C-alpha positions, 0 to 999 in steps of 0.5 A, spaced: 500 500 500 502 506 497 501 513 499 504 520 498 505 526 501 509 532 500 511 532 508 510 540 508 517 541 505 519 543 498 525 539 498 522 532 501 517 527 498 514 522 503 513 515 500 509 510 505 509 503 504 507 497 508 512 491 507 510 484 508 515 480 513 515 473 515 517 471 522 516 464 525 511 462 520 507 468 521 506 474 516 507 482 519 506 488 515 512 493 517 510 500 516 516 504 512 517 511 510 521 513 505 523 520 504 526 522 498 530 528 497 530 533 491 537 530 489 533 523 488 534 518 485 542 520 485 542 520 492 538 514 496 532 515 500 532 516 507 528 510 510 525 510 517 521 504 521 515 507 524 512 502 529 505 502 531 503 504 538 503 497 541 510 496 538 517 498 539 524 499 535 529 493 536 536 497 535 540 492 531 545 492 525 540 495 520 536 500 525 538 505 530 534 507 536 530 513 532 528 508 527 532 510 521 534 504 517 541 502 514 542 497 509 547 495 504 543 497 498 543 504 501 550 505 502 552 502 495 546 506 492 548 507 485 543 510 480 541 508 475 543 501 477 539 502 484 532 502 485 527 503 490 524 496 488 531 492 489 531 496 496 525 494 498 527 486 496 533 487 501 529 490 506 524 484 507 530 479 507 534 483 512 528 484 517 526 477 516 533 475 518 533 480 524 526 483 526 526 490 527 520 490 532 518 488 538 512 488 543 511 494 547 509 493 554 506 500 555 504 505 550 508 511 548 505 517 545 509 521 540 508 528 538 506 527 530 511 533 529 517 530 531 518 525 525 518 531 520 523 535 525 527 529 525 527 528 517 528 535 516 534 535 521 537 529 517 536 533 510 539 539 513 546 535 515 546 531 508 545 537 504 552 539 506 550 545 511 553 546 517 549 542 523 547 546 529 550 542 534 557 546 536 560 542 541 565 538 537 568 533 542 573 527 539 576 521 543 583 518 541 583 511 544 591 509 544 596 512 548 602 511 543 606 515 538 600 515 533 595 517 539 599 523 541 601 525 534 593 524 532 591 529 538 596 534 537 594 534 529 587 534 531 588 540 536 592 544 531 586 544 526 583 548 531 576 545 530 575 541 537 572 544 543 574 538 547 579 532 546 580 526 550 586 521 550 584 514 553 591 510 554 589 503 554 593 498 558 592 492 554 595 496 548 603 495 547 603 502 544 602 506 551 606 510 555 606 517 552 601 520 555 605 522 561 608 528 558 601 531 556 599 530 563 605 534 565 604 540 560 596 540 560 594 542 553 588 546 553 581 542 552 585 536 552 583 530 557 587 524 559 584 518 561 584 511 562 577 510 562 572 509 556 567 512 559 570 519 558 569 518 551 561 519 552 558 524 547 564 524 542 562 526 535 568 522 532 572 516 536 579 515 533 582 508 534 590 508 534 591 502 539 595 496 536 598 490 540 605 488 536 609 483 538 615 479 535 614 473 539 607 472 536 605 470 529 602 475 524 595 472 525 596 471 533 598 479 533 592 481 529 587 476 533 590 480 539 588 487 536 581 484 534 580 481 542 581 489 544 576 491 539 571 486 541 572 489 548 572 496 547 568 498 541 561 495 543 562 500 549 564 506 545 558 505 541 554 505 546 557 511 549 557 515 543 551 512 539 552 518 534 559 518 533 563 516 526 569 511 528 575 512 525 580 506 525 588 507 524 590 500 528 593 495 523 591 492 519 586 497 517 582 493 512 581 488 517 580 492 524 575 497 520 571 491 518 571 488 526 569 495 528 563 495 524 561 488 526 562 490 533 559 497 533 553 495 529 553 502 526 552 503 519 557 503 514 557 510 513 559 511 520 565 506 521 571 508 516 579 507 516 584 512 515 586 507 509 589 510 503 588 517 505 595 519 506 597 516 500 592 520 496 594 526 499 601 525 497 599 523 490 595 529 489 601 533 491 606 529 487 602 530 481 600 538 482 608 539 482 608 535 475 603 541 473 598 535 471 592 536 475 592 543 475 591 544 468 586 538 467 582 540 474 582 533 476 585 529 482 587 522 483 586 518 489 589 511 491 584 506 492 584 498 494 589 495 500 594 499 504 599 494 500 603 493 494 596 492 490 593 499 491 591 502 485 589 509 482 583 513 479 581 520 477 576 524 478 574 531 479 575 533 487 569 537 488 562 536 484 558 542 484 550 543 486 547 536 486 552 533 482 556 527 485 564 526 483 565 522 477 571 517 477 575 515 471 579 509 470 587 511 469 588 511 461 594 508 458 596 515 457 596 517 464 598 510 467 606 512 466 605 518 470 601 514 475 607 509 476 612 514 477 608 517 482 607 510 486 615 509 485 616 516 489 611 514 494 614 507 496 620 511 499 615 515 504 613 510 509 607 511 514 610 514 520 606 516 526 606 524 525 604 523 518 598 518 519 596 523 525 596 529 520 592 524 515 587 522 521 586 530 523 585 531 515 579 526 516 576 528 522 576 536 520 572 534 514 567 530 518 566 535 524 566 541 519 562 538 514 567 539 508 563 534 503 570 533 501 572 526 497 577 522 501 580 515 500 578 512 506 577 504 508 570 503 507 565 497 506 567 495 499 562 490 497 558 492 491 563 497 488 566 495 482 563 488 482 566 486 489 561 481 492 565 479 498 564 483 505 570 486 505 573 493 507 578 497 502 580 504 501 575 507 496 573 515 494 568 517 499 565 524 501 566 526 508 561 530 512 557 531 518 553 525 517 559 520 516 561 517 509 558 517 502 561 512 497 562 514 490 559 510 485 564 505 482 568 505 475 570 500 470 578 499 472 583 496 467 584 489 467 591 490 471 588 494 476 581 490 477 586 484 478 589 487 484 583 490 487 580 483 486 586 479 489 586 484 495 579 483 496 580 475 496 586 475 500 582 480 506 576 475 506 580 469 506 584 472 512 578 475 516 575 468 516 581 465 520 580 470 526 575 469 532 570 475 531 
């Protein structure tokens, strides 16, 4: 059953539908509201679950406490390939696996104007305008060199009201917080309690558990075990935060953080190839290539020798999204030379800290800037497995929006798929 309404907003259109869901042999109709922005169908609809007076929302991987729905089909939206029909099919399948509603013990009346206010607020943020909230709190978890570098770099950007550095006893990258306590930087709090991170807009994970006495799988498993303990707590303390992962291997640890947080993929990202992309853009600018073509290159894929590059316009105007282009045979020699220069640069703590600050700044100030960050890659460029890779995403106050895929050259496509297969095979060896 469909009904339409203009939602009393010029840039919103409301689509109301009851979707049939089967659970334990019974059929239920779940009321869903789809709010279409003026940029639809190029951007996905905002999907909300609206329970009846006798039902309550069950928070989970695909629904938050306010009833907003998060699905792969929304995260991977790529018009004209994507459609509302395909979205509803996936929605039914996911809700039959994990029902989003439960019986309510008591009635709970709601202001009928509350929904419109909520949706209008979402539209305000996703439209690229500055959010009304002015308290910008960031938490960095991990007190080693990278954690300290991230703190100093974020503070240097000048967009944070409060920054909390949490020194984790379980991490091998610890012990650097004493100097911050001694010199007492303004707006910086040092703590050993995860509760100090409550209410953060961005939470950065920098802790690692490296040891030469363990195998690689064992070391990564130690990191995973730390994440299993901490991420669910952090997610509960800051349910609206964007999680930024800098622990290694970043593709695996971002995947773990997403699984453990039950957040939308738009709110769990890794630093990925952002640093390499910024360096590549700098190298190409020196070569006077991008300045004459108004194009920028991003490094994508796995943070390894398998990473490749794509072109695109750095900032799209109006409702137009950045369009990616494959590296052509004429530009590939230049990209290859730039990659050779990048090999000698390394990933030092201070440089990664600057990259973390760059990402954090784009989120807090709603820059709508394109970064190559670690994100859920499933569905991009024909990748079928649930893996995380660095891909170009627009970052803003509402997290990340992944750009549409592009057909790569056979060589680049093979590297990307090799990384996806390798990461998928390694992930199944871990106890998540």
